[in-house]
C-alpha positions in Angstrom: 0.0 0.0 0.0 1.3 3.4 -0.9 0.3 6.9 0.3 -0.3 9.6 -2.2 -1.7 12.0 0.2 -4.5 13.9 -1.6 -2.7 13.8 -4.9 -5.5 12.4 -7.1 -5.8 15.9 -8.6 -2.3 15.5 -10.1 -3.0 12.3 -11.9 -6.6 12.7 -13.0 -8.4 15.1 -15.4 -10.5 16.9 -12.8 -10.8 20.6 -13.6 -8.5 23.0 -11.8 -9.6 26.5 -10.9 -8.2 29.2 -13.1 -10.6 32.1 -13.0 -8.1 34.7 -14.2 -6.1 32.6 -16.6 -2.9 32.8 -14.5 -2.4 29.0 -14.5 -2.7 28.8 -18.3 -0.3 31.8 -18.6 2.3 30.1 -16.4 2.1 26.9 -18.4 2.5 28.7 -21.7 5.6 30.5 -20.5 7.3 27.4 -19.2 6.4 25.5 -22.4 8.1 28.3 -24.4 11.4 27.7 -22.5 14.3 25.6 -23.7 16.6 23.3 -21.9 20.2 22.4 -23.0 19.7 18.7 -22.3 16.2 18.4 -23.9 15.7 15.9 -26.7 12.6 17.7 -27.9 12.6 19.7 -31.2 14.5 23.0 -30.7 15.4 21.8 -27.2 11.9 22.6 -26.0 11.4 22.4 -22.2 9.8 19.1 -21.2 6.9 19.9 -19.0 5.3 16.6 -18.2 1.6 16.2 -17.2 2.2 15.8 -13.5 4.3 18.9 -13.4 1.8 20.9 -15.5 -1.0 20.0 -13.1 1.1 21.3 -10.2 1.9 24.6 -12.0 -1.8 25.1 -12.9 -2.8 24.4 -9.3 -0.3 26.9 -7.8 -0.9 29.8 -10.2 -4.5 29.2 -11.4 -6.2 29.1 -8.0 -6.7 32.9 -7.4 -9.0 34.9 -5.2 -11.7 37.3 -6.6 -9.3 40.2 -6.2 -6.8 38.3 -8.5 -4.4 37.7 -5.6 -3.0 34.2 -5.3 -4.7 31.8 -2.9 -1.7 29.5 -2.4 1.1 31.2 -0.6 3.2 28.1 0.4 3.9 24.9 -1.4 5.6 22.0 0.4 6.6 19.2 -2.0 8.2 16.0 -0.6 9.6 14.1 -3.6 12.2 11.5 -4.3 15.6 12.2 -5.8 15.8 12.2 -9.6 12.3 13.6 -10.3 13.8 16.8 -11.8 12.6 19.1 -9.0 15.5 21.4 -9.6 14.7 21.7 -13.3 11.0 22.5 -12.5 12.2 25.0 -9.9 14.5 26.7 -12.4 11.6 27.1 -14.8 9.4 28.6 -12.0 12.3 30.9 -11.0 12.4 32.2 -14.6 8.7 32.6 -14.5 9.2 35.1 -11.6 12.4 36.7 -13.0 11.7 37.2 -16.7 8.2 35.8 -17.2 4.7 37.1 -16.5 5.0 36.6 -12.7 7.9 39.0 -12.5 7.6 42.2 -10.5 9.5 45.4 -11.5 12.5 45.6 -9.3 11.3 42.4 -7.6 13.5 39.7 -6.2 13.2 35.9 -6.7 15.6 33.7 -4.7 16.6 30.1 -4.3 18.1 29.0 -1.0 19.9 25.9 0.1 22.0 24.7 2.9 25.4 25.0 1.2 26.8 27.0 -1.8 27.1 24.0 -4.1 23.4 23.1 -3.6 22.4 26.7 -3.9 24.1 27.0 -7.3 22.3 24.1 -8.8 19.2 26.1 -9.5 21.3 29.1 -10.8 23.3 26.8 -13.1 20.1 25.2 -14.4 18.6 28.7 -15.1 21.8 29.9 -16.8 21.8 26.8 -19.1 18.2 27.4 -20.1 18.9 31.1 -20.8 22.0 30.2 -22.9 20.0 28.2 -25.4 17.2 30.7 -25.8 18.2 33.8 -27.9 15.4 36.0 -26.6 16.3 35.3 -23.0 20.0 35.9 -23.7 19.1 39.4 -24.9 16.7 40.1 -22.1 18.9 39.1 -19.2 22.3 39.6 -17.6 23.7 36.5 -16.0 26.4 37.1 -13.3 27.4 33.6 -12.2 30.2 34.8 -10.0 27.7 36.9 -8.0 25.0 34.2 -8.1 22.7 36.6 -9.8 20.4 36.9 -12.9 18.8 40.2 -13.8 16.0 41.0 -16.2 17.3 44.2 -17.7 14.1 45.9 -18.7 12.1 45.5 -15.4 15.0 45.3 -13.0 13.6 42.0 -11.6 16.4 40.0 -10.2 17.1 36.4 -9.2 19.7 35.4 -6.5 21.0 32.1 -5.3 21.7 32.1 -1.5 23.2 29.5 0.9 22.7 29.3 4.6 24.3 32.5 5.6 21.4 34.4 7.2 23.3 37.6 7.4 22.9 38.1 3.7 19.2 37.5 3.8 18.0 39.8 6.6 16.3 42.9 5.2 15.5 41.3 1.8 11.9 41.2 0.7 11.6 38.6 -2.1 8.4 38.0 -3.9 9.3 34.4 -4.7 11.5 31.9 -2.8 12.4 28.4 -3.7 13.8 26.3 -0.8 15.9 23.3 -1.9 16.4 20.3 0.3 15.1 21.9 3.5 15.9 18.7 5.4 19.6 19.5 5.1 19.3 22.9 6.9 21.2 22.8 10.1 19.8 26.0 11.3 16.5 27.8 10.6 18.1 31.3 10.5 18.1 31.7 6.7 14.7 30.1 6.3 13.2 32.5 8.8 15.0 35.5 7.3 13.6 34.7 3.9 10.1 33.9 5.0 9.9 37.0 7.1 10.8 39.0 4.0 8.1 37.2 2.0 5.5 38.1 4.6 6.2 41.8 3.8 5.5 41.4 0.1 1.9 41.1 -1.2 1.3 38.2 -3.5 4.5 36.4 -2.5 5.0 32.7 -2.9 7.2 30.1 -1.1 8.0 26.9 -2.8 9.7 24.2 -0.8 10.9 21.0 -2.5 12.8 18.4 -0.5 13.6 14.7 -0.2 12.7 13.1 3.1 15.0 13.7 6.0 16.2 12.1 9.2 15.0 12.9 12.8 12.2 15.0 14.2 14.1 17.9 15.5 14.4 20.1 12.4 12.4 22.8 10.8 11.9 20.5 7.8 10.2 17.9 10.1 7.9 20.6 11.6 6.8 21.7 8.1 6.4 18.1 6.9 4.2 17.4 9.9 2.1 20.5 9.2 1.8 19.5 5.5 0.5 16.1 6.6 -2.1 17.7 8.8 -3.3 20.0 6.0 -3.3 17.0 3.6 -5.5 14.8 5.8 -7.8 17.7 6.7 -7.0 18.0 10.4 -5.8 21.5 9.7 -7.6 23.8 7.3 -5.3 26.1 5.5 -6.1 26.8 1.9 -3.0 29.0 1.5 -0.8 25.9 2.0 -0.5 23.3 -0.7 1.0 19.9 0.5 2.4 17.7 -2.3 3.6 14.5 -0.5 5.0 11.7 -2.7 5.6 9.1 0.0 5.2 5.4 0.7 3.5 4.0 3.7 5.8 2.7 6.5 4.6 -0.8 5.8 4.9 -0.6 2.0 7.1 -3.2 0.3 10.2 -1.1 -0.7 11.1 -3.7 -3.4 7.7 -3.3 -5.2 8.2 -1.4 -8.4 4.6 -0.2 -8.2 5.4 1.5 -5.0 8.3 3.2 -6.8 6.0 4.4 -9.5 3.5 5.8 -7.0 6.1 7.8 -5.2 8.2 8.9 -8.2 5.9 10.6 -10.7 8.8 11.0 -13.2 9.2 7.3 -13.7 6.2 7.3 -16.1 8.3 9.7 -18.3 11.7 8.0 -18.0 13.2 9.5 -14.9 14.8 8.6 -12.5 16.5 5.7 -14.2 14.6 2.6 -13.2 17.6 0.3 -13.9 19.6 2.4 -11.5 16.8 2.0 -8.9 16.8 -1.8 -9.5 20.5 -2.0 -8.9 20.2 0.1 -5.8 17.6 -2.3 -4.4 19.5 -5.4 -5.2 22.5 -4.0 -3.3 20.3 -3.0 -0.4 18.9 -6.5 0.2 21.8 -7.4 2.4 22.8 -3.8 3.4 20.3 -2.5 5.9 21.9 1.0 6.1 21.6 1.4 2.3 18.1 0.1 2.4 17.1 3.0 4.7 18.8 5.4 2.4 16.7 4.0 -0.5 13.5 4.4 1.5 14.3 8.0 2.4 15.7 9.2 -1.0 13.3 7.4 -3.3 10.2 6.5 -1.4 9.7 9.6 0.7 10.0 7.7 4.0 11.2 10.0 6.8 13.7 8.3 9.1 13.7 8.6 12.8 17.4 8.4 13.5 20.1 5.7 13.1 20.2 3.8 9.8 19.7 0.6 11.7 17.7 1.8 14.6 17.7 -0.3 17.7 14.1 0.3 18.5 11.0 1.1 16.5 10.0 4.7 17.4 6.5 4.1 16.3 6.3 1.6 19.2 8.1 4.1 21.5 5.6 6.8 20.7 2.8 4.6 22.1 4.1 5.3 25.5 3.9 9.1 25.4 0.9 9.4 27.7 1.6 12.1 30.3 2.0 11.4 34.0 2.3 13.5 37.1 5.2 12.9 39.4 3.3 14.1 42.4 0.7 11.4 41.8 3.6 8.8 42.0 5.0 10.1 45.3 6.2 7.3 47.5 6.5 4.8 44.7 9.6 2.7 44.3 12.1 4.2 42.0 15.4 3.0 40.4 17.8 5.8 39.2 20.4 5.6 36.4 23.0 8.3 36.0 25.1 8.9 32.9 27.8 11.6 33.5 29.9 10.6 30.5 30.5 14.1 29.2 30.3 17.0 31.7 31.3 19.3 28.9 28.3 18.2 26.9 25.2 16.2 27.8 24.5 14.3 31.0 21.3 12.5 32.1 19.5 11.2 35.2 16.8 8.6 34.6 14.2 7.6 37.2 12.2 4.4 36.5 9.2 4.6 38.8 7.0 1.6 39.6 3.5 2.5 38.8 0.9 2.1 41.6 -2.2 -0.1 41.4 -4.1 -0.8 39.3 -1.2 -0.4 36.8 1.5 -1.9 38.8 1.9 -5.1 36.7 5.5 -4.3 36.0 4.5 -1.0 34.3 6.9 1.9 34.8 6.9 5.6 34.4 10.2 6.8 32.9 11.2 10.3 34.0 14.5 11.5 32.5 16.2 14.8 33.2 19.0 16.0 30.9 21.7 18.5 31.7 24.1 20.6 29.6 26.3 23.7 30.0 24.5 27.0 29.4 27.6 28.5 27.8 27.6 27.6 24.1 24.2 26.0 24.1 23.2 27.7 20.8 26.4 26.6 19.1 25.8 23.1 20.4 22.3 23.2 18.9 23.8 24.1 15.5 26.4 21.3 15.8 23.9 18.6 16.9 21.0 19.9 14.7 18.6 19.8 17.6 16.7 22.6 19.5 18.5 22.6 22.9 17.3 26.1 23.6 13.7 25.1 23.0 14.1 22.0 25.1 15.6 24.1 27.9 12.6 26.5 27.7 10.2 23.6 27.7 11.8 22.2 30.9 13.2 19.0 29.4 16.8 20.2 29.6 18.5 21.9 32.6 21.2 24.3 31.4 23.7 24.8 34.2 25.9 28.0 34.4 29.3 27.8 32.8 31.0 25.7 30.2 30.7 22.4 32.0 27.7 20.7 33.7 27.5 21.7 37.3 27.5 18.3 39.1 26.1 19.9 42.2 22.9 20.7 40.3 22.8 17.1 39.0 23.3 15.8 42.5 20.5 18.1 43.8 18.2 16.7 41.2 18.9 13.1 42.3 18.3 14.1 46.0 15.0 15.6 45.0 13.9 12.3 43.5 15.1 10.4 46.6 12.9 12.7 48.7 9.8 12.2 46.5 10.1 8.5 45.9 11.1 5.3 47.7 14.5 5.0 46.1 15.8 1.4 45.6 19.1 2.0 43.8 21.1 4.8 42.2 23.2 3.2 39.5 26.3 5.0 38.2 29.0 4.5 35.7 31.9 5.0 38.1 33.9 7.0 35.5 33.7 10.7 36.6 31.1 10.0 39.3 33.2 8.8 42.3 32.8 12.1 44.2 29.0 12.2 43.8 28.7 8.6 44.7 30.7 9.1 47.9 28.5 12.1 48.8 25.2 10.3 48.3 26.5 7.1 50.0 27.6 9.1 53.1 23.9 10.1 53.5 22.8 6.5 53.4 21.4 6.5 49.9 21.6 3.2 48.0 24.4 3.9 45.5 25.8 1.2 43.2 28.1 0.9 40.3 27.0 0.0 36.8 30.1 -0.9 34.8 29.7 0.1 31.1 30.5 -3.3 29.6 28.7 -6.0 27.7 28.2 -8.3 30.8 26.6 -5.6 32.8 24.3 -4.2 30.1 23.2 -7.5 28.6 20.2 -8.1 31.0 19.2 -4.4 31.3 19.1 -4.1 27.5 16.8 -7.1 27.2 14.6 -5.9 30.1 14.3 -2.4 28.6 13.5 -3.8 25.2 10.9 -6.2 26.7 9.2 -3.5 28.7 9.1 -1.3 25.5 7.6 -4.0 23.3 5.1 -5.1 25.9 4.0 -1.4 26.2 5.0 -1.2 29.9 7.0 2.0 29.6 5.2 5.4 29.9 7.6 8.3 29.2 5.4 11.3 28.6 6.8 12.1 25.2 10.1 13.6 26.4 11.6 14.8 23.1 15.2 14.6 24.2 14.7 11.0 25.3 13.0 10.2 22.1 15.9 11.7 20.1 18.4 9.7 22.1 16.5 6.4 21.7 16.3 7.0 18.0 20.0 7.4 17.9 20.8 4.2 19.7 23.1 1.6 18.1 24.2 -1.5 20.0 27.5 -3.3 20.2 26.9 -7.1 20.2 29.2 -10.0 21.0 29.2 -13.6 19.8 26.9 -14.6 22.6 24.3 -11.9 21.7 25.0 -9.7 24.6 24.4 -6.0 23.8 25.3 -2.6 25.1 24.9 0.9 23.8 27.7 1.9 21.4 28.3 5.6 21.7 31.0 5.6 19.0 28.7 4.1 16.3 25.5 5.9 17.3 24.8 8.8 15.0 24.2 11.3 17.8 23.9 11.7 21.5 22.5 8.7 23.4 23.2 9.6 27.0 19.5 10.0 28.1 18.7 6.6 26.5 21.7 5.0 28.2 20.6 6.3 31.6 17.0 5.0 30.9 18.3 1.5 30.1 20.3 1.5 33.3 17.4 2.5 35.5 14.8 0.3 33.8 17.1 -2.7 33.8 17.6 -2.4 37.5 13.9 -1.9 38.1 13.1 -4.9 36.0 15.6 -7.0 38.0 13.7 -5.8 41.0 16.8 -5.9 43.1 16.0 -6.2 46.8 19.7 -6.3 48.0 21.0 -3.4 50.0 23.4 -0.9 48.5 26.3 -2.6 46.7 28.5 0.4 47.1 30.7 -1.5 49.5 31.8 -4.4 47.4 28.6 -6.4 47.4 27.7 -8.4 44.3 24.6 -7.5 42.5 22.7 -8.9 39.5 24.9 -8.3 36.5 28.3 -7.3 37.8 30.3 -6.1 40.7 30.3 -2.8 42.5 33.8 -1.5 43.5 36.1 -4.5 43.4 
């Protein structure tokens, strides 16, 4: 089964609104263009039916005052479907064609300079084979600029340097591969400029991305809600070529449903077949195929340890106060005090839900200094998570362990603490401090033998739907990044070196949940007592 979310209008002959003829006008202009790689007579531009329907829908649907109804287009489409070529034609429509505005500005933006130049180079090539356009325009490739001499309308290619975008007021913007944007600065600078211009249009075309912490994901989610009718926004046009999560990625009909160009010879189907054959025994490449060619948005690691769709079933909220006095097991990961630390509390749920069901409360900590830079590096919204209360930012450039210890002590006061499990590395002083006050501290060595049972118990609790985590976004991100190391006996432990991003909150959660599931009733093993899967200080 394949999802073509509300795309019937692209593939059928249903009438499209065009009360003022602007859709027909746009199609005529694009058909009059030429392309250097075209095999049509006189190198005529190949505007295929699916593309024509999209153009007519965007430009033909106008309000009674002749203003455009559609202000934003979000198109999710697989690689090789000539989105850049279509975008170049639309950019020319706004730079030299009937949609141009005297002294107006049309832009294309991308994450890096090479990607940003793709549209410019495509436009320049189309101009070079069309004598009338050569006369009418000035192409300045070194300045990433094309100007329509008579009207002063201009096109510019821009990469993710927001400083060059602030203050500009484009009337048209094409955003290429939004999923690659590490920061939202350029996007917001351009869209704020568009909002100042009457009749402006934003066209976003992207392949599917990875993770749920980017601006691309936010817009994709919004596009899905508009497409399924849960949000009513007739100024936003979602065009989502994507396969269902359970679709057979080997099925060529699925490929055709999600790649409209295949009916017209692109992308190369033999190339796709080769890609799929190679992916049969290469899971990481298989995920790449699903993302780039089937529109499947990935959650995190190429070979994720856990299905995040299952994880999301446990996002029901819970109130810590309602759980006061319940048994709790705490896992602490202090692996990087210069970066991200985590404390996880696995709380035994009271009756009637106490059949080995746990509430998972995870607190993450990071240094306040450099938090915005860290967001850019990790491509996640640490500042937002801080403001939402999921992340505690401690003063300075390292995590203040006194604040972490205070958080642990707060949990011990609220709950009936059974164990506080630490990786001994970098935690000795805190362990001593807590143990001196009689708190049940134990060591949790970060090795395969110690992690083997906790990983199994965490996985079992997850798949049996016995974990309630409240939808903590940092924890979800970390779980999606998890990759395991496995030995010949099948023992597994989190592998930080191979995980694609931070996993510290997930590691702490495995520690605490593993100890809870073991239901250890021994006293503190801080003083050389053996406990379930390893030794405390030997």
